[in-house]
FIPAPA-324943 format. One line per 8 residues: number of its first residue (from 1); for each residue x, z, y of C-alpha. Coordinates in steps of 0.1 Angstrom, whole numbers, plus 5000, padded with zeros to 4 digits. Each point is the difference from the previous one (the first is absolute). Example, Ala and Ser with C-alpha at 12.3 -4.5 7.8 and 13.67 -1.06 7.14 Angstrom:
2
1> 5123/5078/4955 | 5014/4993/5034
! end
This chain:
451
1> 5168/3082/1139 | 5027/4989/5025 | 4991/4975/5027 | 5015/4981/5029 | 4982/4992/5033 | 5010/4989/5035 | 4983/4999/5034 | 4972/5019/5016
9> 4966/4996/4984 | 4966/5015/5000 | 4998/4997/4962 | 5022/5014/4972 | 4999/4997/4962 | 5001/5030/4976 | 5005/4993/4964 | 4995/5024/4971
17> 5005/4990/4963 | 4970/5008/4979 | 5011/5016/4967 | 4988/5027/4977 | 5008/5037/5003 | 5023/5018/4976 | 4996/5032/4980 | 5011/5032/5017
25> 5024/5019/4978 | 5008/5037/5006 | 5038/5004/4997 | 5002/5038/4996 | 5000/5013/4965 | 4967/5018/4992 | 5003/5031/4978 | 4977/5023/4982
33> 5009/5037/5005 | 4986/5009/4966 | 5025/4978/4983 | 5029/5015/5020 | 4992/5037/4997 | 4983/5004/4966 | 5005/4993/4964 | 4979/4988/4971
41> 4993/5036/4988 | 4984/5010/5033 | 4966/5009/4986 | 5016/5021/4973 | 5003/5027/5026 | 4965/5012/5011 | 5014/5018/5032 | 5017/4968/5012
49> 4970/4978/4993 | 4977/5023/5019 | 5020/4995/5032 | 5003/4962/4999 | 4972/4994/5024 | 5018/5020/5028 | 5033/4981/4995 | 4990/4964/4997
57> 4974/4976/5015 | 4968/4998/4980 | 5001/4962/4997 | 5033/5002/4980 | 4985/5025/4976 | 4969/4980/4995 | 5021/4970/4992 | 5021/5016/4974
65> 4974/5024/4986 | 4965/4985/5006 | 4984/5025/4976 | 5016/5030/5015 | 4979/5025/5021 | 5030/5008/5021 | 4992/4975/5027 | 4976/5006/5029
73> 4977/4976/5018 | 5022/4999/5031 | 5021/4968/5004 | 5029/4993/5022 | 4987/4964/5007 | 4988/5012/5034 | 5033/5017/5009 | 5012/4983/5031
81> 5033/5019/5002 | 5018/4976/4976 | 5016/5029/4982 | 4992/4985/4967 | 5009/4963/5008 | 5030/5000/4977 | 4982/5015/4971 | 4987/4978/4972
89> 4962/5001/5001 | 4994/4973/4974 | 5022/4984/4973 | 4996/4965/5017 | 5016/5014/5032 | 5034/4999/4983 | 5000/4962/5004 | 5005/5004/5037
97> 4970/4979/5009 | 4978/5017/5026 | 4971/4977/4998 | 5006/4988/5036 | 5010/4965/5012 | 5025/4993/5027 | 4996/4971/5024 | 5031/4977/5003
105> 5024/5012/5027 | 5021/4969/5002 | 4996/4962/4995 | 5013/5003/4964 | 5015/4973/4977 | 4983/4967/4995 | 5006/4982/4967 | 4997/4964/4988
113> 4967/4993/4983 | 4980/5027/5020 | 4974/4995/5027 | 5012/5009/5035 | 4970/5015/5019 | 5003/5009/5037 | 4977/5016/5026 | 5007/4985/5034
121> 4986/5014/5033 | 5003/4982/5033 | 4997/5025/5029 | 4992/4995/5036 | 5020/5026/5019 | 4992/4986/5035 | 4973/5011/5024 | 4982/4966/4998
129> 4983/4982/4972 | 5016/4969/4985 | 4980/4969/4990 | 5001/4971/4976 | 5025/5015/4977 | 5014/4976/4974 | 5018/5019/4972 | 5022/4986/4973
137> 5018/5018/4971 | 5024/4983/4976 | 5027/5008/4976 | 5034/4983/5005 | 5026/4997/4972 | 5032/4981/4996 | 4980/4971/4984 | 4966/4999/5016
145> 4974/5014/5024 | 4966/5012/4987 | 4971/5003/5024 | 4980/5032/4993 | 4976/5001/5030 | 4991/4976/5028 | 4972/5006/5025 | 5005/4968/5020
153> 4965/4987/4992 | 4983/5033/5007 | 5021/5020/5025 | 4993/5037/5007 | 4979/4999/5031 | 5012/5033/5016 | 5020/5031/4993 | 4991/5027/5024
161> 5026/5022/5019 | 5013/5025/4975 | 4983/4982/4971 | 5013/4983/4969 | 4992/4973/4975 | 5009/5007/4963 | 5003/4977/4970 | 5016/5000/4965
169> 5022/4973/4985 | 5012/4995/4964 | 5027/4979/4985 | 5011/4995/4964 | 5038/5005/5001 | 5017/4971/4981 | 5035/4999/5016 | 5029/5024/5000
177> 5020/5010/5031 | 4992/5004/5037 | 4964/4996/5012 | 4986/5001/5035 | 4964/5007/5009 | 4995/4980/5033 | 4970/5011/5021 | 4992/4981/5032
185> 4973/5003/5026 | 4989/4975/5027 | 4978/5016/5026 | 4988/5002/5037 | 5011/5032/5017 | 4981/5018/5028 | 5011/4975/5026 | 4990/4970/4979
193> 5035/4990/4992 | 5005/4985/4965 | 5027/5020/4981 | 5016/4997/4966 | 5011/5031/4980 | 5022/4996/4969 | 5011/5029/4978 | 5021/5000/4968
201> 4999/5025/4971 | 5028/4997/4975 | 5002/5012/4964 | 5019/4993/4968 | 4985/4990/4966 | 5019/5012/4970 | 4998/4991/4963 | 4980/5025/4979
209> 5012/4987/4966 | 5028/4983/4983 | 4992/4978/4970 | 5028/4992/4975 | 4992/4976/4972 | 5019/4990/4969 | 4991/4972/4976 | 5010/5003/4963
217> 4996/4975/4972 | 4997/5017/4966 | 4995/4977/4969 | 4984/4973/5021 | 4977/5025/5018 | 5004/5004/5037 | 4996/5035/5015 | 4999/5009/5037
225> 5009/5036/5010 | 4990/5011/5036 | 5014/5032/5014 | 4981/5013/5031 | 5017/5026/5022 | 4982/5020/5027 | 5019/5002/5034 | 4973/5018/5020
233> 4996/5037/5006 | 4966/5003/4983 | 4988/4994/4964 | 4987/4966/4992 | 4972/4994/4975 | 5002/4965/4985 | 4966/4986/4996 | 5013/4966/4988
241> 5033/4986/4989 | 4991/4966/4986 | 5022/4970/4992 | 4985/4967/5010 | 5018/4973/4979 | 5004/4964/5010 | 4979/4972/4985 | 5022/4995/4969
249> 5003/5038/4991 | 4976/5027/4989 | 5007/5038/5003 | 4989/5032/4983 | 5011/5035/5010 | 5014/5022/4973 | 4992/5037/4999 | 5010/5029/4978
257> 4974/5012/4975 | 4977/5026/5016 | 4989/5033/4986 | 4969/4998/4979 | 4980/5022/5024 | 5007/4974/5028 | 4990/4971/4977 | 4967/5016/4991
265> 4991/5010/5035 | 4968/4983/5011 | 5010/4998/5036 | 5034/4982/4993 | 4986/4965/5006 | 4980/5011/5031 | 5027/5019/5019 | 5035/4986/5000
273> 5025/5027/5004 | 5025/4991/5027 | 5038/5002/4994 | 5017/5027/5020 | 5034/4991/5016 | 5014/5031/5017 | 5012/5001/5035 | 5037/4995/5010
281> 5013/4979/4972 | 4975/5003/4971 | 5001/4971/4977 | 4977/4985/4973 | 5007/4971/4976 | 4975/4973/4990 | 5005/4976/4970 | 4983/4966/4996
289> 5002/4975/4971 | 5000/4964/5012 | 4990/4970/4979 | 5004/4964/5009 | 4966/4983/5001 | 4996/4973/4974 | 4972/4981/5019 | 5019/4996/5033
297> 5008/4966/5015 | 5028/4982/4981 | 5020/4993/5031 | 5003/5037/5008 | 5014/5007/4966 | 5024/4972/5002 | 5016/5011/5032 | 5007/5035/4985
305> 4989/5019/5031 | 5013/5036/4999 | 4975/5013/5026 | 4980/5027/4982 | 4975/5014/5026 | 4994/5028/5025 | 4992/5037/4999 | 4969/5012/5018
313> 5002/5037/5009 | 4974/5022/5016 | 5001/5038/5006 | 4986/5029/5019 | 5016/5030/5016 | 4990/5037/4997 | 4970/4996/5024 | 4990/4966/4988
321> 5017/4976/5024 | 5003/4966/4982 | 5030/4978/4998 | 5006/4966/4985 | 5032/4979/4992 | 5007/4967/4983 | 5035/4993/4988 | 5018/4966/5003
329> 5001/4977/4970 | 5019/5016/4971 | 5024/4977/4983 | 5009/5000/4963 | 5031/4987/4983 | 5002/4962/5005 | 4998/4981/4968 | 5014/4965/4993
337> 4977/4970/5002 | 4996/4984/4966 | 4993/4963/4998 | 4991/4999/4963 | 4991/5031/4980 | 4996/5005/4963 | 4983/5032/4987 | 4987/5014/4967
345> 4962/5003/5005 | 4988/5012/4967 | 5013/5011/4966 | 4980/5009/4968 | 4989/5036/4996 | 5013/5000/4964 | 5033/4984/4990 | 5008/4999/4962
353> 5034/4995/4984 | 5009/4964/4992 | 4965/4989/5011 | 4999/4973/5027 | 4983/5010/5033 | 4994/4983/5034 | 5010/5012/5034 | 4982/4987/5030
361> 5023/4990/5029 | 4990/4991/5036 | 5021/4975/5020 | 4993/5002/5038 | 5010/4975/5026 | 5003/5017/5034 | 5009/4968/5019 | 4978/4976/5018
369> 5010/4970/4978 | 4998/4991/4964 | 5029/5012/4978 | 5012/4990/4965 | 5007/4992/4973 | 5012/5034/4987 | 5016/5010/4967 | 4994/5035/4985
377> 5021/5014/4972 | 5014/5034/4988 | 5037/5002/5009 | 5027/5017/4979 | 5018/5020/5027 | 5020/5020/4975 | 5008/4982/4968 | 5012/5032/4983
385> 4967/5017/5005 | 4975/4996/4972 | 4967/4985/5012 | 4970/5020/4989 | 4973/4979/5017 | 5005/4962/4997 | 4982/4968/5007 | 4978/4988/4971
393> 4999/4962/4999 | 5012/4977/5028 | 5029/5016/5018 | 4992/4984/5033 | 4968/4995/5020 | 4996/4974/5027 | 4976/5004/5029 | 4996/4966/5017
401> 4987/5011/5034 | 4985/5029/5020 | 4978/4993/5030 | 5009/5014/5035 | 4991/5037/5006 | 4985/5004/4965 | 5008/5013/4966 | 4994/4991/4963
409> 4999/5019/4968 | 5015/4990/4966 | 5010/5017/4967 | 5034/5006/4985 | 5000/5007/4962 | 5023/5028/4989 | 5008/5020/4968 | 5014/5035/4996
417> 5027/5008/4973 | 5003/5038/5004 | 4975/5029/5002 | 4998/5025/5028 | 5003/4995/5038 | 5016/4966/5006 | 5006/4979/5032 | 4989/4965/5009
425> 5030/4988/5020 | 5017/4969/5012 | 4970/4978/5008 | 5016/4975/5024 | 4986/4973/5024 | 5019/4969/5010 | 4990/4973/5024 | 5009/4967/4982
433> 5001/4980/5033 | 5029/5018/5016 | 5011/5020/4970 | 4994/5033/5018 | 4997/5031/4979 | 4977/5028/5013 | 5002/5037/4994 | 4990/5009/4964
441> 4968/5018/4994 | 5005/5038/5000 | 5003/5016/4965 | 4966/5010/4985 | 4997/5028/4974 | 4976/4996/4970 | 4994/5022/4969 | 5004/4982/4967
449> 4982/5015/4970 | 5001/4994/4963 | 4973/4979/4982
! end
């Protein structure tokens, strides 16, 4: 990690990022000489098969022909000349993984949502011991400073000549952009002079994911699609991608039907399979169905808030390093505030031709004051269109008053004049006080049967 320092001091900071090793991959192509020089009919020739043990290593023969008596007990595993290093000794060797791990050779990339862990060593390079060492370590971003270590209340008594004092700091990365690890030491040198040593280690925090969301409304159902793209150089295994809705919404994730073997698996409910998003641009889509809660506070419903909620995302990399992100509030399509709303609440399960039936309507007052009186009737928007569902009895209903932030139910008597699928249409609401006409109730389909 790069640092800046000025002046002559007895002490110096050394910083090393603590991160996991990576898998060592053998880049040369491993080959099996048997596959290159022989065919499938090799053992059809008894003379050729009898000379195989002199031409090829015994380990290759035992792998391909374990029941053959052509191999001997001698193995080339103890051969230190490396003359067989490019030969395929085991089928798994073709993956290129050698089974060895490689320690990090550079600082590496740091991503938002990860935990930054650093090993810090303060070294005394002078010929005298230093005393009463007060050490501080903090992370500085564009917005804030976060204290990671402070030994002011219990200073390090002494650090001998040529000695060191080591410690580890951790920080959950929650901001993008430039970060600076600030390490300071206040100490007494060999001559008893009080000195102050600051050092700065800079690094950049990048974004591991991009989350694109889209809200769709299909037949009064609200759906949220979230597309997550991996911008890192390693595979990410999503442990959790949950949508946390706001108070007036509920959410359920929608998944494709699984294969019957997965459904019947006894471990399915115990071990949750993570979702793999491949390195360098891999994507995965998640789909949620959102429903507006019916038991939320009335005022929230009135204001028509279009804030849906947040996504909580947790993942792990190839060697298990955890990461966690939370998106900002996701907004849906804003909907207009309705002062007064009339809806069809219930219709009979069976509707018979030319038999009267009742439809239950709900009139809701979203305002904080009493409203009314109201007049309800079935309008004739198109005089040329034949009405198949008509009012039976009084053509107009009058509702005297509706209390503030409340609703009331009432019945409207209708009759159907034609069989088949028919529509209840044209139910209209008028405020008699100011003669204001509200939007008509949406058309509602019913099935009319014979007697």
